N, C-alpha and C positions, 0 to 999 in steps of 0.2 A: 794715223789709222794703221799704217804698216811699219814704219821705223820703230815705234815703241814696242809692239809685240815681238818683233824680230830681236831687238836689243835685249828685252826681258827674257827671251828664250836662249840667250847666250851667244848670239851671232854678232860679229862686228859689222856695223852698217856703214857703208861708204856712200855719202850723198854727193853726186856730181855737181860741180860748179859750172852750170851751163853758160855758154857764151851769151853775153848781153843781159843776164839776170844778176841783180845785185850791183855789179859795176856796169853801167850802161854807156859810159863815155870814156874816151881816152884820157890819159893823165892830164893833158893840157886842156881838156874839155872841148876840143874842136871837132872831134870825130865821134859819131855815134857807133857804138858796138852793137851790131844787130843780133838779136836773139832769133835764130831761124826757126820760128814756130812752124811745125808741120814737116820740117826737113829732118825726119827722124834719123837718117844716116849721120848727119852732122852731130846730133846729140849722142848717138851711139859711140862716136869717136870720143866725145867728152867722158862717157862712162868708162870705156876701155882705158883711157889715159888716167882717169881717176883711180882705177884699180892699180895701175902701175905705180902711180904716185904714192898711194897708200902703202904699197909693198916697200917702196924705197924709204918712206918715212918711218915705217914700223916693220923692220925685218922679221919680227917675231910672228907676224901674221901667217896663217896657213895659206897654202897655195890654192886650195879649192874655193870656187865662188859660183854663185848664181846671180842672175839679174832679175829684179822684180820691178814692175812699173804699173801705174794706173793712169788711164786716160791718155794725155799726151805722153806720160811716162810709159804707158803700155805700148804705144807705138815705138818708143825708144828701146824697150826691152826686146820687142820683135826685131828691130833693126840690128840689135847686137847679135841675135841669132843669124841674121843675114851676113853680118860682118864676119862671123866665124866660118861661114861657108866659103868666103873669099880668102880667108887668112891661110897662110902656109903653116905647115906643122911646126916649123921652127920659130914662128913668131911668138913673142912673149905673151901676147894677148890670149893665145890659145891655152896657155898653161893653167891647168886646173879648172877650166870652164866646165860646169856641170849642167847648164840649161837655162831656160828663160821662162818667165811667167808674165805674160801680158794680160792685164785685167782691164776690161772695158777699153780696148786699145784703139787709138787713132790710127786708121789705116789710110783710107781714101776720103778726104774731107769733102769731095764733090759727089760721092756716091751715097745718096740718101733720098728718101721719099718725102715729099711735102705732106706734113700732117698737122699743120697749124701751129706747132711749137717751133719758134725760130732759133732755138738754141743751137741746133746743128748748123744753121747759117752763120752764126757767130764764129764757129770754128773755121769756116771757109773765109770769113772776113779777115781773120788774123793771118790765114795763109796768104791771102791776097796782099796784105801789107808786107809780109816777108818777101813775096814774089817781087814786089816793087823795089825792095832793097837789093834783091839779087839781079833783077833784069832792068834796073833803072837806066836812064839815058847816060848818066855819068859812068856807068860800068860797061855797058855793052853797045850803046848807041841805039838801042831799040826803042827807048823812050816809053816803056810801059809805065802807066800811072794808075795805081789803084784808085786814087782820088777821082780821076777823070773817067775811068773805064769801068769801075766796079761800084763805087759808092755814089749816091746822090750827094749834093752839097750838105743836106741835113744829116745824112748818115755819117759823112766824114767829120762833120762838126761834133757829133756825139762821140764818135770814136776818139777824137782828139781829147775830149774831156777825160776819157778813161786813161789815155796815154799820158796826159799831163799830171793826173792826180793818183793813178794807180788804184782805182776803186776795186772793191770786192766783186767777184764774178757775178753774184746775184744782182748787184747794181748794174753791171754791164748788160746783163740780160734785159733788165727793164729799160735801159737806155736805147738798146738797139732792136728790140723785138717788134716795134711798131711798124706799120706799113710805110713805104716810101724811103727806106734806108738804102736800098740797092737799085741799080739801074736795070732796066728791062733787058733780059737776055744775058745777064752777067755771067751765068754759069757756062756759057758757050765761048767766053773769052779765050782765045787761043794761047795767050801767054800764061794765063792762070792754069789752063789745062796742061800746058807743058810743064809748069812748075810741079803740079801735083803728080803728073806721070813720072817725073824724074826723082821725086822725093818720097812717094808713098811706099808703104810696106805691104807685103802680101803678094807681090808679083815677082818674087825672086826666091831662089833656093835658100834654105836654112840648114843649120847644122846643130846637132845636139837636141835633147828632148825638150818639149815645150808643153806647158799647161796654160791653156787660154781660157779665160773666164769672162762671161758676158751676162748682163741682166737683160731679160726679155723686154722689159718696159723702159729701157734706157732711152730718154728723149734726145740725148746728145750724140751718142754712138749707137746707131741702130743695129739690132741683132742681125738683120739681113745683110748689112754691110760687112760685119765681122765674119759671118758665115761664108760669104762669097770670097773674102780674102783668105780664109782658112782653106777652103776647097782648092783655090788656085795655088796656094803655097804648097799644099800636100802634093798636088799634081806635079809641081816643079821640083819636089824634094824626095826622090825615091829613097826609101829606107828611113825617112823621118819618123820619129816617135812623137805623136801629137795627141794630147787629150783636150777636147773642147767641151767645156761645161757651161750650160746655159741655166740660169736661175729664173724660173717663172715668177712674174709678179714684182720683180725688183728693178730699181732704177740705177743711175750712174754711180752714186757713192755707196749706197746701201750694199751693193754686191761685194764691195771690198770687205765689209764686215762679215757678211753671210758666208763668204768663201774662205774665211780665215783658217778654219780647220783644215781645208783642203790644201791651201798653199803652204801652210806650216808643215803639214804632214809630207807633202811632196818634197819640200826642201830637206826635211829630215831624212827621207829615204835616199836622196842623192848624196848627202854627206855621210850618213851612218848606216843605211839599210841595204837591202838586197840589190838596189839599183845604183849603188855607189859606183862612180866612175873615177878613174885615175887619169893623170896626164891631161890630154886635151879633151877629156869628157867622153871618150869612146869614139870609135870610128863609125862611119855610116853602116847601118845594118845591125848594130848592137841594140839590145833591148827589144821592146815590143814595137814593131814597125807599123806604120800606117796611122790612120785617123780613128780615134775612139771618141764618139760623141755621147754626152750624157746630159739629159734634161732633168733638173731637180725641181720638185714642187708639183709633180704630176699626180701624186697620190692624194689621199684624204688629208685635209687639214681641218683644225677646229672651226675655222671660219672660211668663207670664200676668199680666194686669193686677192680679189680686188678690195677686200676690206682691210688689208694690211698696208702699213705705211711704206711707200716705195722709196723714200729718201729719209735719212736721219735728220732730226731737227735739233741737233746738238753737235758741239765740237769739243775736242780735247784742248785744254788750255793750260798754260803754266800757272802754278800756284804762286801768287805774289803777296798774299796776306796770311798771317798766322791763323786767322779764323776760318780760312778755307780748308785747313787740314783737319780732318776728323780725328 
Protein backbone atom coordinates (compact mmCIF):
# COMPACT_ATOMS: atom_id res chain seq x y z
CA UNK A 1 0.00 0.00 0.00
CA UNK A 2 2.83 2.41 0.73
CA UNK A 3 6.22 0.97 -0.35
CA UNK A 4 5.05 0.48 -3.97
CA UNK A 5 3.83 4.07 -4.54
CA UNK A 6 6.96 5.44 -2.85
CA UNK A 7 9.31 3.30 -4.93
CA UNK A 8 7.39 4.11 -8.12
CA UNK A 9 7.72 7.80 -7.25
CA UNK A 10 11.49 7.40 -7.25
CA UNK A 11 12.27 7.16 -3.55
CA UNK A 12 14.55 4.55 -2.00
CA UNK A 13 12.46 2.57 0.50
CA UNK A 14 14.24 1.05 3.51
CA UNK A 15 12.18 -1.58 5.33
CA UNK A 16 13.32 -2.17 8.90
CA UNK A 17 14.03 -5.74 10.02
CA UNK A 18 12.21 -5.56 13.34
CA UNK A 19 13.47 -7.72 16.16
CA UNK A 20 11.64 -11.05 16.40
CA UNK A 21 9.96 -10.88 12.99
CA UNK A 22 11.25 -13.27 10.34
CA UNK A 23 13.96 -14.65 12.61
CA UNK A 24 12.13 -15.60 15.80
CA UNK A 25 14.73 -17.76 17.57
CA UNK A 26 18.45 -17.75 18.22
CA UNK A 27 20.75 -19.70 15.89
CA UNK A 28 20.76 -22.71 18.19
CA UNK A 29 16.96 -22.55 18.49
CA UNK A 30 17.03 -22.39 22.29
CA UNK A 31 16.11 -18.74 22.85
CA UNK A 32 13.07 -16.90 21.54
CA UNK A 33 13.75 -13.48 20.05
CA UNK A 34 10.96 -11.27 21.30
CA UNK A 35 9.18 -8.96 18.91
CA UNK A 36 8.31 -6.06 21.24
CA UNK A 37 4.82 -5.32 19.92
CA UNK A 38 3.62 -1.96 21.22
CA UNK A 39 7.08 -0.94 22.44
CA UNK A 40 7.38 1.65 19.70
CA UNK A 41 10.66 3.14 20.95
CA UNK A 42 12.40 -0.22 20.50
CA UNK A 43 11.23 -0.41 16.90
CA UNK A 44 12.19 3.23 16.35
CA UNK A 45 15.74 2.13 17.15
CA UNK A 46 15.38 -0.57 14.48
CA UNK A 47 14.36 2.11 11.95
CA UNK A 48 17.20 4.49 12.81
CA UNK A 49 19.75 1.68 12.64
CA UNK A 50 18.24 0.47 9.35
CA UNK A 51 18.80 3.92 7.85
CA UNK A 52 22.40 3.88 9.04
CA UNK A 53 22.90 0.36 7.67
CA UNK A 54 21.44 1.35 4.29
CA UNK A 55 23.80 4.31 4.09
CA UNK A 56 26.77 2.10 4.93
CA UNK A 57 25.78 -0.52 2.34
CA UNK A 58 24.92 2.00 -0.39
CA UNK A 59 27.05 5.15 0.00
CA UNK A 60 25.37 6.65 -3.08
CA UNK A 61 22.16 7.20 -1.10
CA UNK A 62 21.17 10.77 -0.32
CA UNK A 63 21.32 11.97 3.27
CA UNK A 64 17.76 13.25 3.57
CA UNK A 65 15.04 10.90 4.80
CA UNK A 66 11.54 10.74 6.23
CA UNK A 67 9.81 7.96 8.16
CA UNK A 68 6.32 6.72 7.22
CA UNK A 69 4.33 4.09 9.08
CA UNK A 70 0.81 2.68 9.33
CA UNK A 71 -0.89 1.14 12.39
CA UNK A 72 1.90 -0.42 14.49
CA UNK A 73 4.28 1.26 12.06
CA UNK A 74 2.49 4.55 12.66
CA UNK A 75 3.43 4.30 16.32
CA UNK A 76 6.99 3.54 15.24
CA UNK A 77 7.11 6.61 12.98
CA UNK A 78 5.86 8.71 15.90
CA UNK A 79 8.53 7.15 18.16
CA UNK A 80 11.22 8.12 15.65
CA UNK A 81 10.10 11.75 16.04
CA UNK A 82 10.46 11.30 19.82
CA UNK A 83 13.90 9.74 19.30
CA UNK A 84 14.98 12.83 17.37
CA UNK A 85 13.95 15.08 20.27
CA UNK A 86 16.34 13.15 22.52
CA UNK A 87 19.19 12.85 20.00
CA UNK A 88 22.13 15.23 20.09
CA UNK A 89 22.95 17.38 17.06
CA UNK A 90 26.12 15.39 16.47
CA UNK A 91 24.37 12.01 16.33
CA UNK A 92 24.37 10.29 12.96
CA UNK A 93 20.64 9.57 13.25
CA UNK A 94 19.88 13.29 13.06
CA UNK A 95 21.57 13.79 9.71
CA UNK A 96 19.07 14.62 7.00
CA UNK A 97 15.95 13.79 9.02
CA UNK A 98 13.00 15.67 7.48
CA UNK A 99 9.98 14.49 9.47
CA UNK A 100 7.52 11.71 10.29
CA UNK A 101 4.16 10.53 8.93
CA UNK A 102 2.22 8.33 11.39
CA UNK A 103 -0.94 6.93 9.74
CA UNK A 104 -3.61 5.33 11.99
CA UNK A 105 -0.86 5.16 14.63
CA UNK A 106 -0.74 2.88 17.64
CA UNK A 107 -0.26 5.21 20.61
CA UNK A 108 -1.83 3.93 23.86
CA UNK A 109 -3.30 0.43 23.42
CA UNK A 110 -5.33 0.71 26.65
CA UNK A 111 -6.93 4.04 25.74
CA UNK A 112 -10.09 3.14 23.85
CA UNK A 113 -13.83 2.99 24.39
CA UNK A 114 -15.81 -0.27 24.39
CA UNK A 115 -17.97 -0.29 21.27
CA UNK A 116 -18.70 -3.92 20.65
CA UNK A 117 -15.85 -4.52 18.20
CA UNK A 118 -13.03 -6.33 20.01
CA UNK A 119 -10.28 -5.64 17.49
CA UNK A 120 -8.83 -2.92 19.69
CA UNK A 121 -8.66 -5.45 22.52
CA UNK A 122 -6.52 -7.68 20.31
CA UNK A 123 -3.95 -4.87 20.15
CA UNK A 124 -3.88 -4.86 23.97
CA UNK A 125 -3.62 -8.67 24.01
CA UNK A 126 -0.43 -8.53 21.97
CA UNK A 127 0.94 -5.81 24.21
CA UNK A 128 0.22 -8.03 27.22
CA UNK A 129 2.19 -10.88 25.68
CA UNK A 130 5.13 -8.52 25.07
CA UNK A 131 4.87 -7.27 28.65
CA UNK A 132 5.14 -10.87 29.84
CA UNK A 133 8.41 -11.24 27.95
CA UNK A 134 9.72 -7.96 29.37
CA UNK A 135 8.52 -8.36 32.95
CA UNK A 136 8.53 -12.14 33.25
CA UNK A 137 9.86 -13.85 36.36
CA UNK A 138 13.06 -15.01 34.69
CA UNK A 139 13.99 -11.42 33.87
CA UNK A 140 12.91 -9.32 36.84
CA UNK A 141 11.54 -11.63 39.49
CA UNK A 142 8.14 -9.95 39.34
CA UNK A 143 6.50 -13.00 37.88
CA UNK A 144 4.00 -11.24 35.60
CA UNK A 145 2.07 -13.79 33.56
CA UNK A 146 -0.24 -12.63 30.78
CA UNK A 147 -1.63 -16.14 30.63
CA UNK A 148 -2.66 -16.09 34.30
CA UNK A 149 -3.46 -12.40 34.79
CA UNK A 150 -4.85 -11.17 31.43
CA UNK A 151 -6.21 -14.11 29.43
CA UNK A 152 -8.65 -16.80 30.34
CA UNK A 153 -7.51 -20.34 29.57
CA UNK A 154 -9.67 -20.33 26.44
CA UNK A 155 -8.31 -16.96 25.34
CA UNK A 156 -4.71 -18.09 25.77
CA UNK A 157 -5.37 -21.35 23.93
CA UNK A 158 -6.71 -19.41 20.96
CA UNK A 159 -3.82 -16.95 21.02
CA UNK A 160 -1.38 -19.85 20.99
CA UNK A 161 -3.05 -21.14 17.81
CA UNK A 162 -2.13 -17.85 16.16
CA UNK A 163 1.40 -17.86 17.58
CA UNK A 164 2.01 -21.43 16.42
CA UNK A 165 0.59 -21.03 12.91
CA UNK A 166 1.02 -17.33 12.08
CA UNK A 167 -2.53 -16.86 10.85
CA UNK A 168 -3.72 -13.80 8.93
CA UNK A 169 -5.02 -10.91 11.07
CA UNK A 170 -8.64 -11.44 9.95
CA UNK A 171 -8.47 -15.02 11.28
CA UNK A 172 -7.02 -13.76 14.55
CA UNK A 173 -9.92 -11.33 14.92
CA UNK A 174 -12.39 -14.17 14.58
CA UNK A 175 -10.43 -16.35 17.00
CA UNK A 176 -10.29 -13.79 19.78
CA UNK A 177 -13.30 -11.53 19.44
CA UNK A 178 -15.76 -13.79 21.24
CA UNK A 179 -16.71 -13.37 24.92
CA UNK A 180 -14.67 -14.94 27.69
CA UNK A 181 -11.22 -14.38 26.18
CA UNK A 182 -10.02 -11.96 28.87
CA UNK A 183 -10.20 -11.98 32.65
CA UNK A 184 -12.41 -9.59 34.55
CA UNK A 185 -10.66 -6.27 35.21
CA UNK A 186 -7.68 -7.10 33.01
CA UNK A 187 -7.25 -3.49 31.88
CA UNK A 188 -6.44 -2.48 35.47
CA UNK A 189 -3.49 -4.85 35.75
CA UNK A 190 -0.64 -2.75 37.16
CA UNK A 191 2.15 -4.49 35.23
CA UNK A 192 0.37 -4.11 31.91
CA UNK A 193 -0.37 -0.45 32.68
CA UNK A 194 3.28 0.08 33.55
CA UNK A 195 4.38 -1.46 30.26
CA UNK A 196 2.01 0.77 28.27
CA UNK A 197 3.03 3.86 30.24
CA UNK A 198 6.71 3.22 29.52
CA UNK A 199 6.34 2.32 25.85
CA UNK A 200 3.45 4.34 24.41
CA UNK A 201 3.96 7.36 22.18
CA UNK A 202 2.25 10.72 22.47
CA UNK A 203 3.41 11.61 25.98
CA UNK A 204 6.85 12.91 25.02
CA UNK A 205 8.40 15.75 23.08
CA UNK A 206 8.97 15.32 19.33
CA UNK A 207 11.29 17.00 16.87
CA UNK A 208 10.76 17.76 13.22
CA UNK A 209 7.51 18.26 11.28
CA UNK A 210 4.78 15.62 11.44
CA UNK A 211 1.78 14.70 9.29
CA UNK A 212 -0.62 12.52 11.29
CA UNK A 213 -3.48 10.80 9.44
CA UNK A 214 -6.48 9.04 10.99
CA UNK A 215 -9.75 7.51 9.79
CA UNK A 216 -12.77 8.57 11.82
CA UNK A 217 -14.39 5.11 11.63
CA UNK A 218 -11.25 3.11 12.48
CA UNK A 219 -12.32 0.21 14.74
CA UNK A 220 -8.75 -0.64 15.77
CA UNK A 221 -7.15 2.75 16.45
CA UNK A 222 -9.96 5.04 17.56
CA UNK A 223 -9.85 8.65 16.41
CA UNK A 224 -10.41 9.91 19.96
CA UNK A 225 -7.31 8.04 21.14
CA UNK A 226 -5.15 9.55 18.42
CA UNK A 227 -6.59 13.02 19.04
CA UNK A 228 -5.72 12.86 22.73
CA UNK A 229 -2.17 11.75 21.93
CA UNK A 230 -1.79 14.56 19.39
CA UNK A 231 -2.96 17.21 21.85
CA UNK A 232 -0.62 15.97 24.60
CA UNK A 233 2.34 15.74 22.22
CA UNK A 234 1.80 19.29 20.94
CA UNK A 235 1.57 20.56 24.51
CA UNK A 236 4.92 18.97 25.31
CA UNK A 237 6.60 20.07 22.06
CA UNK A 238 6.78 23.88 21.85
CA UNK A 239 7.57 24.91 18.32
CA UNK A 240 6.44 21.60 16.80
CA UNK A 241 4.95 21.67 13.31
CA UNK A 242 2.08 19.16 13.29
CA UNK A 243 -0.71 18.63 10.77
CA UNK A 244 -3.48 16.25 11.92
CA UNK A 245 -5.83 15.09 9.16
CA UNK A 246 -8.99 13.10 9.93
CA UNK A 247 -10.89 11.35 7.12
CA UNK A 248 -14.58 10.96 7.83
CA UNK A 249 -16.20 7.63 7.01
CA UNK A 250 -12.94 5.68 6.61
CA UNK A 251 -11.49 2.76 8.55
CA UNK A 252 -8.07 1.42 9.42
CA UNK A 253 -6.63 0.37 6.04
CA UNK A 254 -8.65 2.47 3.61
CA UNK A 255 -7.29 5.70 5.09
CA UNK A 256 -3.81 4.76 3.83
CA UNK A 257 -5.12 4.83 0.25
CA UNK A 258 -7.31 7.88 0.71
CA UNK A 259 -4.46 9.91 2.16
CA UNK A 260 -1.89 8.85 -0.44
CA UNK A 261 -2.03 12.18 -2.28
CA UNK A 262 -1.39 14.00 1.00
CA UNK A 263 1.60 12.02 2.22
CA UNK A 264 3.22 11.81 -1.21
CA UNK A 265 2.83 15.58 -1.54
CA UNK A 266 4.09 16.17 2.00
CA UNK A 267 7.20 14.07 1.37
CA UNK A 268 7.82 15.83 -1.93
CA UNK A 269 7.66 19.21 -0.25
CA UNK A 270 10.23 18.17 2.34
CA UNK A 271 12.64 16.82 -0.26
CA UNK A 272 12.15 19.30 -3.07
CA UNK A 273 9.74 22.10 -2.15
CA UNK A 274 9.52 25.24 -0.07
CA UNK A 275 9.59 23.24 3.18
CA UNK A 276 12.86 21.53 2.32
CA UNK A 277 15.14 21.13 5.34
CA UNK A 278 18.84 20.52 5.47
CA UNK A 279 21.07 18.86 8.04
CA UNK A 280 19.04 17.72 11.04
CA UNK A 281 15.72 18.71 9.54
CA UNK A 282 15.65 22.22 10.93
CA UNK A 283 15.78 23.50 14.47
CA UNK A 284 12.76 23.95 16.68
CA UNK A 285 10.71 26.92 15.66
CA UNK A 286 11.28 26.61 11.89
CA UNK A 287 8.31 26.22 9.59
CA UNK A 288 4.66 26.54 10.63
CA UNK A 289 4.54 26.05 14.38
CA UNK A 290 1.68 24.53 16.32
CA UNK A 291 -1.16 22.17 15.46
CA UNK A 292 -3.20 22.37 12.27
CA UNK A 293 -6.22 20.06 12.24
CA UNK A 294 -8.12 19.21 9.05
CA UNK A 295 -11.28 17.10 8.74
CA UNK A 296 -11.94 15.80 5.22
CA UNK A 297 -15.28 14.52 4.01
CA UNK A 298 -17.38 17.23 5.65
CA UNK A 299 -18.75 18.63 2.38
CA UNK A 300 -21.25 17.28 -0.11
CA UNK A 301 -20.62 13.78 -1.48
CA UNK A 302 -22.57 11.95 -4.21
CA UNK A 303 -23.85 9.49 -1.60
CA UNK A 304 -24.08 9.59 2.22
CA UNK A 305 -20.72 8.86 3.84
CA UNK A 306 -22.03 5.69 5.49
CA UNK A 307 -22.80 4.26 2.03
CA UNK A 308 -19.12 4.06 1.15
CA UNK A 309 -16.90 1.07 1.86
CA UNK A 310 -14.81 1.71 4.97
CA UNK A 311 -12.15 -0.91 4.27
CA UNK A 312 -10.66 -2.29 1.02
CA UNK A 313 -11.70 -5.79 -0.06
CA UNK A 314 -8.58 -6.46 -2.11
CA UNK A 315 -4.80 -6.62 -1.68
CA UNK A 316 -1.77 -6.08 -3.91
CA UNK A 317 -0.10 -9.39 -4.77
CA UNK A 318 2.91 -10.54 -6.74
CA UNK A 319 2.23 -11.74 -10.26
CA UNK A 320 3.34 -15.37 -10.51
CA UNK A 321 1.60 -16.54 -13.71
CA UNK A 322 1.94 -15.16 -17.24
CA UNK A 323 -1.85 -14.95 -17.66
CA UNK A 324 -2.05 -12.51 -14.76
CA UNK A 325 -0.21 -9.85 -16.81
CA UNK A 326 -2.54 -7.83 -19.00
